[in-house]
N, C-alpha and C positions, 0 to 999 in steps of 0.2 A: 949488361944491366946487373947491378949489385941485387942479391936476393933480398936485401934487407928494403929495398924500394917499396912502398906500401902501394902505390900504384900500378904495379907490374905483376901480373898473375901467370904463372906457368903450368899450376895444377889442371886447369880446365882449356890449356891454349888459346885463351883470349886476352889480347893486347889491350890494356886499359891505360896505359901510359900516355898522356895527350901529346908528348914529343913525337912518339912512335906513331901512333894515330895521325898525326899531320903528315909526317914523313910518307906513310903508306897511301895518304889519300892523293898525296903529290904525284907520287909514282902511278897511281892507277887513272890519274887525269889524263884527259887527251892532250898531245904536245902539238901546238901549230905554230910554224913559223911565222914570224911577223910580217913576212912579205905575201902570206897567203889569204886567198879571199874567201871567207866562209859566209854564204848568204844566208837569211833567214830561214827558221825552221829547219837546218841542217841537225842531224843527230850524230855526234861521233863517239864511239864506244870507248870503254876503259882501256887505258894503256894504247891507244891508238896515236900515230905518228903522222902528221900532215907537214911536209918539207915545202921548200922555197918555191915561190911563185905558182902554187897550186891553187886553182880555182874550183869551187865546189858549190854547186848552184842551189837553189832553195828546194826544200823537201826531200832533200836526199838523206838516205841512212847509210851509215858505215858502221859495222859492228865493232866487237872488241879486239884490240891487238892487232889492228891493221897498219900498214905502212903504206902512205901513198907518196911515190916520188915525185921530186921536183918539176915543176911546169906541166904537170898532169890537170887535164881539164874533165871535171866530171859534172853532166848535165843534171837538170831537174828531175826529180821523181826516181832517181836511180836507186836500186837496193844492194847493198853490199854485206855480205855475212862477216863472220869472225874469222881472224887469223888469215886476213887476205894480203898478199903482196902487190903491190901496183907499182912499177917501176917507173922511171923518169918518161917524160912525154908521152903519156897514153891518153888517148880521147875515148871517153865513154859517154855515149849519147843516151837521150831519153828512150826508156822502154827497156833498158839492160837489166837484167837480174844476175847478180854474181854471187853464188852459193859460197859456203864456208870452205877456208882452206885452199882457195884458187891462187895461183901464182900468174900475173899478166905482165910479161917482160916488156924491156923498153920499145918505144915507137908503135906499141899496137894501136890499131884504129877499127873502133866499132861503127857500124852504120844502121840505120832504122827505115830507111825509105828506098826501094828499089828503082823508082822512076821520078827522082826528084827534078823540081823545077823552081827555079828563082823567082819568076812572075807567073801571071795569068797568060793565058795564050795570046792576048792582044798586047803585052808587054807593057801594060798601062799600070797594073799594081802589083807591088810585091805580094808575093804568096805568105800568110801566116807561119810563122815558125811553131807553132802551138800542135800537138799531136791531133791528127785526125785519122780517117779510115784509112789512110797510106802509112801511118806509122806501125812498124811491126816489130814483134819482140824478139830479144835474144836472150837466152838463158845460159849459163856457164856453170855446170853442176858441180858438186863439191869436189875438191880434191884436183881439178884440172890442171894443167899448165898449158899456157900459150905463150909459144916462143918470141923471140924479139922480132919486130916489123912487121907482123901479121896484120891482114886486114880481115876483120870478122862481118860477113853478111848478116842479114836479119831473116826472121822468121825461121829461126833454127835453134838447135839445142846442141852443146858440145857436151858430151857424156861425163859421168863420173870418173874421175882419174884418168882422162884422155891426156895425151900430150900431142900439141900442134907445134911441128917443126919449124924453126925461125925462117919468116918471109913466106908463110904459106897464106894463100887467099882461101878461106872457108866460105862457100856457098851452100853446102848442105849440111845437114847435122850429122853430127860424129859420133859413133858410139862409145859405151863406156870403156875405158881401158884401151882404147885404140891409139896407135901411134899413127898420125895423119900429117902428111907433107905434100908440097906441090901447089900447081897453078891450074885447076883449082885443087884443094887439098883433099886427098884419097887416103884412106887406111892402108897402111902397108905392113903393120905388125901390131903387136899387143903388149904393153906395159905393166908392172905391177904398182900396187899403191905405193911402193916405196920408191918408184921412179926407174927402177932395173928393167931395161928391156927384157922380155919374156922370148919374142922370136919375133922375126920379120917374114914375110911372103911376097911376092910378085902382086901389085896392084890388081884387083880384079879376079884374084885368083886365090881367097883364104883357103886354108885346108877346112875339109869337111867338118872333122871332130879333132880334137886334141886337147890332152891333159897335160899339164905344165907345172913345173914347181920353181918359184922364183929362187935363183942361186945365192941373193942377198938375204933374204928374210924366211925362205922356204914357206912362204904363203903359198897355196895352190889353187889353180884355177881350171876351169873346162872353157875351150873355146870352140863354139859350135855354129857353124852357118854366119860366121861375122860378129857373132855375140860372146861376152866373156862372163863366166859366171864365177863367182867366187867360192871355194869349198870350205874354207876355214880360216881361224883368225891368225893373228900375228905369233910368231916365235921368236927367240933370241938367240940364234946359234952364230958361231963364228962366221964371219963373211966367206962368202965363196964366189968364185968368178962365174958370171953368166947364169942361164937358166938351163934345165934340163927337163926332158920329158919325162914322166913317170908312167906312162902306158904306151 
């Protein structure tokens, strides 16, 4: 942009040029594929992308800079934070809350009723699909990753920066920073914020106490009785392989 343009200001870092303002607004606006179905009272954040054949039910909130992959279904009243990646063909039911920075891989299914029935006991009437006392919540905490093809139970929490291995069946809450795999999913290790595996252990036999440093970003943690505590913030050293114990 020429310096002589009277509508363009660099001195105070403020863009006042009408064309640039319009372009920036278009970039920030949610992008919705024409085949997607977005019902009433859905809130889509700035820069969020909704791909083909997605269906988002009424009164759901999706934060800024999210990606909702093709053929995904999000039920009514779901709360999704900022910078969440939802891959293709994910089913997210009512009573699910997904915090910031979560990744949900393709084919993941959430549930909200432990003992569902289609009808009343006499088989004469369909049960209502509205939430009731049997509808149980699920929360996925910030930074967590859920691998492809997982099934997520209800009345549970997946912890901060936890990582659920592909194909897992999650029936109980998973601690922060835990690596959990299997049917049912059980913790078998710990992972860093950056996704690097810190260490593994035999299911049901976690180390009593362990201090470890991430080999990729050098964040430090203390593992104690199945719980992980962060010791410091991020650094930016050259990458190194693996993680190492520092005590």
